[in-house]
Biopython code that builds the backbone (N, CA, C, O; Angstrom):
import numpy as np
from Bio.PDB.StructureBuilder import StructureBuilder

atoms = [
    (1, "MET", "N", (9.371, 88.407, -48.124)),
    (1, "MET", "CA", (9.283, 87.073, -48.676)),
    (1, "MET", "C", (8.808, 86.110, -47.588)),
    (1, "MET", "O", (9.443, 85.973, -46.542)),
    (2, "THR", "N", (7.698, 85.458, -47.847)),
    (2, "THR", "CA", (7.124, 84.513, -46.903)),
    (2, "THR", "C", (7.484, 83.096, -47.330)),
    (2, "THR", "O", (7.285, 82.714, -48.483)),
    (3, "TYR", "N", (8.011, 82.331, -46.397)),
    (3, "TYR", "CA", (8.310, 80.935, -46.672)),
    (3, "TYR", "C", (8.249, 80.149, -45.376)),
    (3, "TYR", "O", (8.233, 80.716, -44.284)),
    (4, "ALA", "N", (8.216, 78.831, -45.521)),
    (4, "ALA", "CA", (8.152, 77.948, -44.355)),
    (4, "ALA", "C", (8.880, 76.649, -44.683)),
    (4, "ALA", "O", (9.099, 76.312, -45.847)),
    (5, "ILE", "N", (9.244, 75.938, -43.637)),
    (5, "ILE", "CA", (9.801, 74.597, -43.774)),
    (5, "ILE", "C", (8.839, 73.660, -43.061)),
    (5, "ILE", "O", (8.595, 73.798, -41.862)),
    (6, "ILE", "N", (8.290, 72.698, -43.812)),
    (6, "ILE", "CA", (7.318, 71.772, -43.241)),
    (6, "ILE", "C", (7.869, 70.352, -43.313)),
    (6, "ILE", "O", (8.805, 70.063, -44.058)),
    (7, "GLU", "N", (7.261, 69.476, -42.515)),
    (7, "GLU", "CA", (7.615, 68.061, -42.553)),
    (7, "GLU", "C", (6.417, 67.290, -43.084)),
    (7, "GLU", "O", (5.305, 67.423, -42.573)),
    (8, "THR", "N", (6.651, 66.486, -44.107)),
    (8, "THR", "CA", (5.600, 65.648, -44.658)),
    (8, "THR", "C", (6.222, 64.407, -45.289)),
    (8, "THR", "O", (7.197, 64.501, -46.034)),
    (9, "GLY", "N", (5.662, 63.271, -44.990)),
    (9, "GLY", "CA", (6.142, 62.020, -45.566)),
    (9, "GLY", "C", (7.567, 61.670, -45.184)),
    (9, "GLY", "O", (8.261, 60.993, -45.943)),
    (10, "GLY", "N", (8.014, 62.117, -44.023)),
    (10, "GLY", "CA", (9.370, 61.827, -43.589)),
    (10, "GLY", "C", (10.422, 62.732, -44.194)),
    (10, "GLY", "O", (11.616, 62.514, -43.987)),
    (11, "HIS", "N", (10.001, 63.753, -44.943)),
    (11, "HIS", "CA", (10.926, 64.691, -45.569)),
    (11, "HIS", "C", (10.594, 66.110, -45.120)),
    (11, "HIS", "O", (9.470, 66.393, -44.705)),
    (12, "GLN", "N", (11.571, 66.986, -45.206)),
    (12, "GLN", "CA", (11.369, 68.397, -44.916)),
    (12, "GLN", "C", (11.385, 69.165, -46.226)),
    (12, "GLN", "O", (12.261, 68.959, -47.066)),
    (13, "LEU", "N", (10.402, 70.060, -46.399)),
    (13, "LEU", "CA", (10.280, 70.826, -47.629)),
    (13, "LEU", "C", (10.349, 72.314, -47.335)),
    (13, "LEU", "O", (9.734, 72.794, -46.383)),
    (14, "PHE", "N", (11.095, 73.039, -48.148)),
    (14, "PHE", "CA", (11.146, 74.495, -48.116)),
    (14, "PHE", "C", (10.069, 74.977, -49.080)),
    (14, "PHE", "O", (10.189, 74.766, -50.287)),
    (15, "ILE", "N", (9.016, 75.622, -48.570)),
    (15, "ILE", "CA", (7.876, 75.974, -49.422)),
    (15, "ILE", "C", (7.607, 77.471, -49.397)),
    (15, "ILE", "O", (7.904, 78.165, -48.424)),
    (16, "LYS", "N", (7.032, 77.950, -50.508)),
    (16, "LYS", "CA", (6.586, 79.332, -50.645)),
    (16, "LYS", "C", (5.161, 79.303, -51.185)),
    (16, "LYS", "O", (4.827, 78.417, -51.971)),
    (17, "PRO", "N", (4.316, 80.244, -50.787)),
    (17, "PRO", "CA", (2.953, 80.276, -51.329)),
    (17, "PRO", "C", (2.968, 80.561, -52.832)),
    (17, "PRO", "O", (3.770, 81.359, -53.319)),
    (18, "GLY", "N", (2.068, 79.893, -53.555)),
    (18, "GLY", "CA", (1.953, 80.104, -54.990)),
    (18, "GLY", "C", (2.829, 79.191, -55.826)),
    (18, "GLY", "O", (2.880, 79.350, -57.046)),
    (19, "ASN", "N", (3.525, 78.233, -55.210)),
    (19, "ASN", "CA", (4.391, 77.314, -55.946)),
    (19, "ASN", "C", (3.832, 75.896, -55.921)),
    (19, "ASN", "O", (2.995, 75.558, -55.084)),
    (20, "PHE", "N", (4.314, 75.066, -56.860)),
    (20, "PHE", "CA", (3.929, 73.664, -56.965)),
    (20, "PHE", "C", (5.050, 72.792, -56.403)),
    (20, "PHE", "O", (6.230, 73.081, -56.596)),
    (21, "TYR", "N", (4.661, 71.708, -55.696)),
    (21, "TYR", "CA", (5.636, 70.787, -55.121)),
    (21, "TYR", "C", (5.144, 69.356, -55.294)),
    (21, "TYR", "O", (3.941, 69.098, -55.269)),
    (22, "ASN", "N", (6.082, 68.425, -55.471)),
    (22, "ASN", "CA", (5.771, 66.998, -55.558)),
    (22, "ASN", "C", (6.138, 66.350, -54.235)),
    (22, "ASN", "O", (7.283, 66.433, -53.792)),
    (23, "ILE", "N", (5.154, 65.697, -53.598)),
    (23, "ILE", "CA", (5.392, 65.050, -52.313)),
    (23, "ILE", "C", (4.890, 63.614, -52.380)),
    (23, "ILE", "O", (4.173, 63.239, -53.308)),
    (24, "LYS", "N", (5.272, 62.816, -51.391)),
    (24, "LYS", "CA", (4.816, 61.431, -51.329)),
    (24, "LYS", "C", (3.301, 61.384, -51.226)),
    (24, "LYS", "O", (2.671, 62.249, -50.618)),
    (25, "ASN", "N", (2.738, 60.361, -51.830)),
    (25, "ASN", "CA", (1.285, 60.231, -51.881)),
    (25, "ASN", "C", (0.707, 59.855, -50.520)),
    (25, "ASN", "O", (1.262, 59.028, -49.797)),
    (26, "PHE", "N", (-0.418, 60.480, -50.190)),
    (26, "PHE", "CA", (-1.198, 60.100, -49.026)),
    (26, "PHE", "C", (-2.229, 59.077, -49.489)),
    (26, "PHE", "O", (-2.670, 59.141, -50.636)),
    (27, "PRO", "N", (-2.624, 58.144, -48.642)),
    (27, "PRO", "CA", (-3.631, 57.176, -49.078)),
    (27, "PRO", "C", (-4.991, 57.841, -49.305)),
    (27, "PRO", "O", (-5.394, 58.732, -48.558)),
    (28, "LYS", "N", (-5.679, 57.393, -50.340)),
    (28, "LYS", "CA", (-7.039, 57.837, -50.667)),
    (28, "LYS", "C", (-7.130, 59.342, -50.882)),
    (28, "LYS", "O", (-7.985, 59.996, -50.284)),
    (29, "THR", "N", (-6.272, 59.901, -51.718)),
    (29, "THR", "CA", (-6.350, 61.321, -52.050)),
    (29, "THR", "C", (-6.792, 61.471, -53.494)),
    (29, "THR", "O", (-6.408, 60.686, -54.361)),
    (30, "LYS", "N", (-7.601, 62.486, -53.738)),
    (30, "LYS", "CA", (-8.089, 62.777, -55.075)),
    (30, "LYS", "C", (-7.684, 64.193, -55.446)),
    (30, "LYS", "O", (-7.385, 65.015, -54.580)),
    (31, "SER", "N", (-7.677, 64.469, -56.746)),
    (31, "SER", "CA", (-7.294, 65.805, -57.182)),
    (31, "SER", "C", (-8.355, 66.821, -56.764)),
    (31, "SER", "O", (-9.527, 66.485, -56.593)),
    (32, "ASN", "N", (-7.924, 68.048, -56.606)),
    (32, "ASN", "CA", (-8.739, 69.189, -56.157)),
    (32, "ASN", "C", (-9.201, 69.054, -54.710)),
    (32, "ASN", "O", (-10.199, 69.664, -54.327)),
    (33, "THR", "N", (-8.508, 68.279, -53.914)),
    (33, "THR", "CA", (-8.791, 68.153, -52.488)),
    (33, "THR", "C", (-7.864, 69.088, -51.730)),
    (33, "THR", "O", (-6.697, 69.247, -52.089)),
    (34, "LYS", "N", (-8.394, 69.709, -50.675)),
    (34, "LYS", "CA", (-7.560, 70.601, -49.867)),
    (34, "LYS", "C", (-6.790, 69.803, -48.830)),
    (34, "LYS", "O", (-7.318, 68.864, -48.234)),
    (35, "LEU", "N", (-5.540, 70.184, -48.621)),
    (35, "LEU", "CA", (-4.693, 69.597, -47.593)),
    (35, "LEU", "C", (-4.287, 70.685, -46.612)),
    (35, "LEU", "O", (-4.114, 71.844, -46.990)),
    (36, "ILE", "N", (-4.139, 70.305, -45.360)),
    (36, "ILE", "CA", (-3.643, 71.228, -44.342)),
    (36, "ILE", "C", (-2.438, 70.573, -43.686)),
    (36, "ILE", "O", (-2.539, 69.486, -43.117)),
    (37, "PHE", "N", (-1.302, 71.247, -43.772)),
    (37, "PHE", "CA", (-0.078, 70.786, -43.122)),
    (37, "PHE", "C", (0.097, 71.582, -41.838)),
    (37, "PHE", "O", (0.189, 72.809, -41.873)),
    (38, "ASN", "N", (0.143, 70.889, -40.705)),
    (38, "ASN", "CA", (0.315, 71.589, -39.430)),
    (38, "ASN", "C", (1.659, 71.283, -38.785)),
    (38, "ASN", "O", (1.928, 71.751, -37.679)),
    (39, "ARG", "N", (2.499, 70.517, -39.446)),
    (39, "ARG", "CA", (3.833, 70.207, -38.914)),
    (39, "ARG", "C", (4.835, 71.190, -39.516)),
    (39, "ARG", "O", (5.638, 70.831, -40.378)),
    (40, "VAL", "N", (4.772, 72.424, -39.049)),
    (40, "VAL", "CA", (5.628, 73.496, -39.547)),
    (40, "VAL", "C", (6.826, 73.621, -38.615)),
    (40, "VAL", "O", (6.669, 73.810, -37.409)),
    (41, "LEU", "N", (8.020, 73.514, -39.182)),
    (41, "LEU", "CA", (9.249, 73.581, -38.398)),
    (41, "LEU", "C", (9.800, 75.002, -38.305)),
    (41, "LEU", "O", (10.385, 75.380, -37.290)),
    (42, "PHE", "N", (9.612, 75.793, -39.371)),
    (42, "PHE", "CA", (10.182, 77.136, -39.442)),
    (42, "PHE", "C", (9.263, 78.000, -40.282)),
    (42, "PHE", "O", (8.701, 77.528, -41.270)),
    (43, "PHE", "N", (9.102, 79.266, -39.901)),
    (43, "PHE", "CA", (8.261, 80.193, -40.651)),
    (43, "PHE", "C", (8.916, 81.563, -40.664)),
    (43, "PHE", "O", (9.370, 82.051, -39.629)),
    (44, "ASN", "N", (8.963, 82.184, -41.843)),
    (44, "ASN", "CA", (9.516, 83.525, -41.988)),
    (44, "ASN", "C", (8.548, 84.351, -42.811)),
    (44, "ASN", "O", (8.197, 83.980, -43.931)),
    (45, "SER", "N", (8.117, 85.475, -42.250)),
    (45, "SER", "CA", (7.243, 86.401, -42.951)),
    (45, "SER", "C", (7.832, 87.790, -42.791)),
    (45, "SER", "O", (7.713, 88.414, -41.737)),
    (46, "ASN", "N", (8.473, 88.269, -43.857)),
    (46, "ASN", "CA", (9.177, 89.556, -43.842)),
    (46, "ASN", "C", (10.204, 89.581, -42.713)),
    (46, "ASN", "O", (11.278, 88.998, -42.865)),
    (47, "ASN", "N", (9.917, 90.225, -41.600)),
    (47, "ASN", "CA", (10.891, 90.279, -40.505)),
    (47, "ASN", "C", (10.466, 89.453, -39.306)),
    (47, "ASN", "O", (11.139, 89.480, -38.275)),
    (48, "GLU", "N", (9.367, 88.720, -39.414)),
    (48, "GLU", "CA", (8.919, 87.850, -38.326)),
    (48, "GLU", "C", (9.461, 86.442, -38.562)),
    (48, "GLU", "O", (9.235, 85.851, -39.618)),
    (49, "ILE", "N", (10.171, 85.917, -37.580)),
    (49, "ILE", "CA", (10.730, 84.571, -37.690)),
    (49, "ILE", "C", (10.218, 83.738, -36.527)),
    (49, "ILE", "O", (10.297, 84.151, -35.370)),
    (50, "PHE", "N", (9.687, 82.548, -36.849)),
    (50, "PHE", "CA", (9.219, 81.609, -35.835)),
    (50, "PHE", "C", (9.974, 80.298, -36.025)),
    (50, "PHE", "O", (10.058, 79.779, -37.138)),
    (51, "ILE", "N", (10.517, 79.773, -34.945)),
    (51, "ILE", "CA", (11.237, 78.505, -34.977)),
    (51, "ILE", "C", (10.529, 77.542, -34.036)),
    (51, "ILE", "O", (10.305, 77.867, -32.870)),
    (52, "GLY", "N", (10.178, 76.367, -34.529)),
    (52, "GLY", "CA", (9.460, 75.387, -33.720)),
    (52, "GLY", "C", (10.386, 74.550, -32.869)),
    (52, "GLY", "O", (11.578, 74.414, -33.145)),
    (53, "GLN", "N", (9.794, 73.988, -31.815)),
    (53, "GLN", "CA", (10.556, 73.118, -30.915)),
    (53, "GLN", "C", (9.777, 71.845, -30.628)),
    (53, "GLN", "O", (9.342, 71.719, -29.484)),
    (54, "PRO", "N", (9.553, 70.918, -31.484)),
    (54, "PRO", "CA", (10.004, 70.862, -32.863)),
    (54, "PRO", "C", (9.036, 71.513, -33.848)),
    (54, "PRO", "O", (9.451, 71.854, -34.956)),
    (55, "PHE", "N", (7.749, 71.702, -33.489)),
    (55, "PHE", "CA", (6.788, 72.271, -34.425)),
    (55, "PHE", "C", (6.210, 73.565, -33.869)),
    (55, "PHE", "O", (6.217, 73.799, -32.660)),
    (56, "ILE", "N", (5.705, 74.406, -34.781)),
    (56, "ILE", "CA", (5.040, 75.645, -34.401)),
    (56, "ILE", "C", (3.548, 75.353, -34.342)),
    (56, "ILE", "O", (2.981, 74.820, -35.297)),
    (57, "LYS", "N", (2.910, 75.695, -33.233)),
    (57, "LYS", "CA", (1.516, 75.296, -33.011)),
    (57, "LYS", "C", (0.504, 76.144, -33.772)),
    (57, "LYS", "O", (-0.518, 75.613, -34.206)),
    (58, "ASN", "N", (0.746, 77.430, -33.948)),
    (58, "ASN", "CA", (-0.299, 78.309, -34.474)),
    (58, "ASN", "C", (-0.106, 78.679, -35.944)),
    (58, "ASN", "O", (-0.637, 79.699, -36.382)),
    (59, "ILE", "N", (0.619, 77.903, -36.703)),
    (59, "ILE", "CA", (0.799, 78.154, -38.134)),
    (59, "ILE", "C", (0.380, 76.908, -38.910)),
    (59, "ILE", "O", (0.789, 75.791, -38.593)),
    (60, "ILE", "N", (-0.448, 77.129, -39.938)),
    (60, "ILE", "CA", (-0.852, 76.029, -40.813)),
    (60, "ILE", "C", (-0.592, 76.424, -42.266)),
    (60, "ILE", "O", (-0.597, 77.604, -42.618)),
    (61, "VAL", "N", (-0.369, 75.423, -43.087)),
    (61, "VAL", "CA", (-0.135, 75.627, -44.512)),
    (61, "VAL", "C", (-1.294, 74.982, -45.255)),
    (61, "VAL", "O", (-1.567, 73.793, -45.091)),
    (62, "GLU", "N", (-1.974, 75.780, -46.074)),
    (62, "GLU", "CA", (-3.096, 75.272, -46.860)),
    (62, "GLU", "C", (-2.622, 75.000, -48.282)),
    (62, "GLU", "O", (-1.989, 75.845, -48.916)),
    (63, "ALA", "N", (-2.941, 73.799, -48.771)),
    (63, "ALA", "CA", (-2.525, 73.388, -50.112)),
    (63, "ALA", "C", (-3.684, 72.693, -50.811)),
    (63, "ALA", "O", (-4.645, 72.262, -50.173)),
    (64, "ARG", "N", (-3.580, 72.593, -52.126)),
    (64, "ARG", "CA", (-4.590, 71.924, -52.928)),
    (64, "ARG", "C", (-3.892, 70.896, -53.815)),
    (64, "ARG", "O", (-2.856, 71.187, -54.412)),
    (65, "ILE", "N", (-4.462, 69.693, -53.899)),
    (65, "ILE", "CA", (-3.880, 68.636, -54.726)),
    (65, "ILE", "C", (-4.218, 68.912, -56.189)),
    (65, "ILE", "O", (-5.383, 69.080, -56.548)),
    (66, "ILE", "N", (-3.195, 68.956, -57.015)),
    (66, "ILE", "CA", (-3.391, 69.181, -58.443)),
    (66, "ILE", "C", (-3.591, 67.851, -59.170)),
    (66, "ILE", "O", (-4.551, 67.691, -59.925)),
    (67, "LYS", "N", (-2.680, 66.894, -58.941)),
    (67, "LYS", "CA", (-2.818, 65.595, -59.615)),
    (67, "LYS", "C", (-2.057, 64.522, -58.854)),
    (67, "LYS", "O", (-1.123, 64.807, -58.104)),
    (68, "ASN", "N", (-2.480, 63.283, -59.065)),
    (68, "ASN", "CA", (-1.767, 62.098, -58.583)),
    (68, "ASN", "C", (-1.008, 61.514, -59.770)),
    (68, "ASN", "O", (-1.545, 61.431, -60.874)),
    (69, "PHE", "N", (0.219, 61.117, -59.547)),
    (69, "PHE", "CA", (0.997, 60.523, -60.622)),
    (69, "PHE", "C", (2.090, 59.639, -60.039)),
    (69, "PHE", "O", (2.303, 59.604, -58.827)),
    (70, "LYS", "N", (2.777, 58.928, -60.924)),
    (70, "LYS", "CA", (3.892, 58.082, -60.508)),
    (70, "LYS", "C", (5.182, 58.659, -61.069)),
    (70, "LYS", "O", (5.212, 59.173, -62.187)),
    (71, "ALA", "N", (6.238, 58.568, -60.285)),
    (71, "ALA", "CA", (7.550, 59.041, -60.718)),
    (71, "ALA", "C", (8.129, 58.062, -61.733)),
    (71, "ALA", "O", (7.584, 56.978, -61.942)),
    (72, "SER", "N", (9.222, 58.445, -62.355)),
    (72, "SER", "CA", (9.858, 57.542, -63.309)),
    (72, "SER", "C", (10.404, 56.313, -62.582)),
    (72, "SER", "O", (10.709, 56.362, -61.391)),
    (73, "LYS", "N", (10.518, 55.233, -63.310)),
    (73, "LYS", "CA", (10.879, 53.957, -62.705)),
    (73, "LYS", "C", (12.349, 53.926, -62.292)),
    (73, "LYS", "O", (13.232, 54.363, -63.029)),
    (74, "ILE", "N", (12.582, 53.400, -61.103)),
    (74, "ILE", "CA", (13.934, 53.187, -60.596)),
    (74, "ILE", "C", (14.218, 51.695, -60.706)),
    (74, "ILE", "O", (13.460, 50.873, -60.191)),
    (75, "ILE", "N", (15.304, 51.349, -61.374)),
    (75, "ILE", "CA", (15.653, 49.946, -61.586)),
    (75, "ILE", "C", (16.891, 49.607, -60.763)),
    (75, "ILE", "O", (17.898, 50.314, -60.803)),
    (76, "VAL", "N", (16.794, 48.507, -60.015)),
    (76, "VAL", "CA", (17.910, 48.007, -59.216)),
    (76, "VAL", "C", (18.271, 46.635, -59.759)),
    (76, "VAL", "O", (17.409, 45.763, -59.874)),
    (77, "TYR", "N", (19.518, 46.444, -60.088)),
    (77, "TYR", "CA", (19.993, 45.177, -60.643)),
    (77, "TYR", "C", (21.077, 44.628, -59.728)),
    (77, "TYR", "O", (22.099, 45.277, -59.506)),
    (78, "LYS", "N", (20.852, 43.436, -59.200)),
    (78, "LYS", "CA", (21.826, 42.799, -58.318)),
    (78, "LYS", "C", (22.363, 41.548, -58.994)),
    (78, "LYS", "O", (21.610, 40.767, -59.577)),
    (79, "MET", "N", (23.668, 41.370, -58.909)),
    (79, "MET", "CA", (24.290, 40.208, -59.523)),
    (79, "MET", "C", (25.446, 39.743, -58.643)),
    (79, "MET", "O", (26.251, 40.546, -58.172)),
    (80, "ARG", "N", (25.509, 38.435, -58.433)),
    (80, "ARG", "CA", (26.644, 37.856, -57.710)),
    (80, "ARG", "C", (27.542, 37.191, -58.733)),
    (80, "ARG", "O", (27.112, 36.292, -59.456)),
    (81, "ARG", "N", (28.753, 37.619, -58.793)),
    (81, "ARG", "CA", (29.673, 37.076, -59.794)),
    (81, "ARG", "C", (29.987, 35.610, -59.505)),
    (81, "ARG", "O", (30.038, 35.177, -58.353)),
    (82, "LYS", "N", (30.187, 34.892, -60.545)),
    (82, "LYS", "CA", (30.565, 33.471, -60.503)),
    (82, "LYS", "C", (29.483, 32.567, -59.913)),
    (82, "LYS", "O", (29.738, 31.381, -59.708)),
    (83, "LYS", "N", (28.292, 33.080, -59.633)),
    (83, "LYS", "CA", (27.235, 32.276, -59.007)),
    (83, "LYS", "C", (25.999, 32.117, -59.895)),
    (83, "LYS", "O", (25.090, 31.358, -59.560)),
    (84, "LYS", "N", (25.960, 32.824, -61.017)),
    (84, "LYS", "CA", (24.802, 32.834, -61.907)),
    (84, "LYS", "C", (23.537, 33.296, -61.186)),
    (84, "LYS", "O", (22.443, 32.799, -61.452)),
    (85, "THR", "N", (23.695, 34.235, -60.286)),
    (85, "THR", "CA", (22.562, 34.794, -59.559)),
    (85, "THR", "C", (22.353, 36.225, -60.028)),
    (85, "THR", "O", (23.229, 37.078, -59.883)),
    (86, "ARG", "N", (21.183, 36.470, -60.588)),
    (86, "ARG", "CA", (20.850, 37.814, -61.060)),
    (86, "ARG", "C", (19.437, 38.139, -60.602)),
    (86, "ARG", "O", (18.551, 37.284, -60.610)),
    (87, "ARG", "N", (19.245, 39.385, -60.205)),
    (87, "ARG", "CA", (17.918, 39.810, -59.752)),
    (87, "ARG", "C", (17.694, 41.243, -60.194)),
    (87, "ARG", "O", (18.542, 42.108, -59.976)),
    (88, "LYS", "N", (16.554, 41.492, -60.813)),
    (88, "LYS", "CA", (16.226, 42.830, -61.289)),
    (88, "LYS", "C", (14.938, 43.286, -60.631)),
    (88, "LYS", "O", (13.910, 42.615, -60.727)),
    (89, "TYR", "N", (14.995, 44.427, -59.963)),
    (89, "TYR", "CA", (13.837, 45.011, -59.301)),
    (89, "TYR", "C", (13.497, 46.335, -59.978)),
    (89, "TYR", "O", (14.370, 47.004, -60.531)),
    (90, "GLY", "N", (12.238, 46.699, -59.929)),
    (90, "GLY", "CA", (11.812, 48.004, -60.418)),
    (90, "GLY", "C", (10.744, 48.559, -59.497)),
    (90, "GLY", "O", (9.933, 47.813, -58.948)),
    (91, "GLN", "N", (10.750, 49.876, -59.333)),
    (91, "GLN", "CA", (9.786, 50.496, -58.424)),
    (91, "GLN", "C", (9.442, 51.886, -58.919)),
    (91, "GLN", "O", (10.319, 52.634, -59.352)),
    (92, "ARG", "N", (8.155, 52.236, -58.854)),
    (92, "ARG", "CA", (7.697, 53.586, -59.187)),
    (92, "ARG", "C", (7.004, 54.165, -57.967)),
    (92, "ARG", "O", (6.049, 53.583, -57.453)),
    (93, "GLN", "N", (7.482, 55.303, -57.507)),
    (93, "GLN", "CA", (6.939, 55.963, -56.322)),
    (93, "GLN", "C", (5.668, 56.720, -56.687)),
    (93, "GLN", "O", (5.651, 57.457, -57.672)),
    (94, "SER", "N", (4.608, 56.548, -55.908)),
    (94, "SER", "CA", (3.387, 57.321, -56.097)),
    (94, "SER", "C", (3.584, 58.698, -55.481)),
    (94, "SER", "O", (3.998, 58.819, -54.329)),
    (95, "LEU", "N", (3.284, 59.732, -56.256)),
    (95, "LEU", "CA", (3.464, 61.112, -55.810)),
    (95, "LEU", "C", (2.193, 61.904, -56.043)),
    (95, "LEU", "O", (1.337, 61.512, -56.836)),
    (96, "ILE", "N", (2.079, 63.021, -55.343)),
    (96, "ILE", "CA", (1.017, 63.980, -55.625)),
    (96, "ILE", "C", (1.660, 65.340, -55.841)),
    (96, "ILE", "O", (2.642, 65.696, -55.189)),
    (97, "GLN", "N", (1.083, 66.091, -56.774)),
    (97, "GLN", "CA", (1.542, 67.458, -56.995)),
    (97, "GLN", "C", (0.584, 68.378, -56.260)),
    (97, "GLN", "O", (-0.626, 68.331, -56.480)),
    (98, "VAL", "N", (1.131, 69.222, -55.382)),
    (98, "VAL", "CA", (0.302, 70.132, -54.598)),
    (98, "VAL", "C", (0.655, 71.571, -54.943)),
    (98, "VAL", "O", (1.789, 71.884, -55.306)),
    (99, "PHE", "N", (-0.349, 72.439, -54.819)),
    (99, "PHE", "CA", (-0.183, 73.875, -54.994)),
    (99, "PHE", "C", (-0.365, 74.517, -53.627)),
    (99, "PHE", "O", (-1.415, 74.351, -53.007)),
    (100, "ILE", "N", (0.628, 75.240, -53.151)),
    (100, "ILE", "CA", (0.562, 75.889, -51.842)),
    (100, "ILE", "C", (-0.246, 77.172, -51.997)),
    (100, "ILE", "O", (0.189, 78.112, -52.662)),
    (101, "GLU", "N", (-1.421, 77.205, -51.380)),
    (101, "GLU", "CA", (-2.285, 78.372, -51.498)),
    (101, "GLU", "C", (-1.868, 79.484, -50.550)),
    (101, "GLU", "O", (-1.690, 80.628, -50.967)),
    (102, "LYS", "N", (-1.712, 79.144, -49.262)),
    (102, "LYS", "CA", (-1.294, 80.179, -48.317)),
    (102, "LYS", "C", (-0.718, 79.556, -47.061)),
    (102, "LYS", "O", (-0.971, 78.397, -46.734)),
    (103, "ILE", "N", (0.061, 80.364, -46.374)),
    (103, "ILE", "CA", (0.609, 80.005, -45.070)),
    (103, "ILE", "C", (-0.062, 80.935, -44.077)),
    (103, "ILE", "O", (0.107, 82.153, -44.132)),
    (104, "LYS", "N", (-0.827, 80.340, -43.165)),
    (104, "LYS", "CA", (-1.685, 81.138, -42.289)),
    (104, "LYS", "C", (-1.148, 81.136, -40.865)),
    (104, "LYS", "O", (-0.811, 80.087, -40.314)),
    (105, "LEU", "N", (-1.074, 82.325, -40.281)),
    (105, "LEU", "CA", (-0.627, 82.494, -38.903)),
    (105, "LEU", "C", (-1.838, 82.830, -38.053)),
    (105, "LEU", "O", (-2.466, 83.871, -38.250)),
    (106, "ASN", "N", (-2.175, 81.959, -37.107)),
    (106, "ASN", "CA", (-3.288, 82.197, -36.189)),
    (106, "ASN", "C", (-2.732, 82.796, -34.907)),
    (106, "ASN", "O", (-2.148, 82.085, -34.089)),
    (107, "LYS", "N", (-2.909, 84.087, -34.731)),
    (107, "LYS", "CA", (-2.406, 84.727, -33.508)),
    (107, "LYS", "C", (-3.317, 84.370, -32.353)),
    (107, "LYS", "O", (-4.535, 84.529, -32.434)),
    (108, "ILE", "N", (-2.714, 83.885, -31.272)),
    (108, "ILE", "CA", (-3.490, 83.472, -30.097)),
    (108, "ILE", "C", (-3.255, 84.450, -28.977)),
    (108, "ILE", "O", (-3.814, 84.292, -27.892)),
]
sb = StructureBuilder()
sb.init_structure("model")
sb.init_model(0)
sb.init_chain("A")
sb.init_seg("    ")
for serial, (resi, resn, name, xyz) in enumerate(atoms, 1):
    if name == "N":
        sb.init_residue(resn, " ", resi, " ")
    sb.init_atom(name, np.array(xyz, "f"), 0.0, 1.0, " ", f" {name:<3s}", serial, name[0])
structure = sb.get_structure()
């Protein structure tokens, strides 16, 4: 079983090749564009284990953008009692869905 832990958008993701993942949107990305993640923290391929300090230099993850979309709306409502102060905020996070094509190990 091949898997890796990568860092993207301030989050760490446990990924496997052939799966779909939703990550924070990168600026100016279009669907069917290839992405390369080089911030790999951990890699396991059968019995080979690589641990980065903090990143592994010779491993890259190739992915393809499937679609850009927005997550469901998060509503925040603030109210101060006895003051007649009410405030309602709403926010939708821009996300991209990526398909992990392969995790490549470049032996040096």
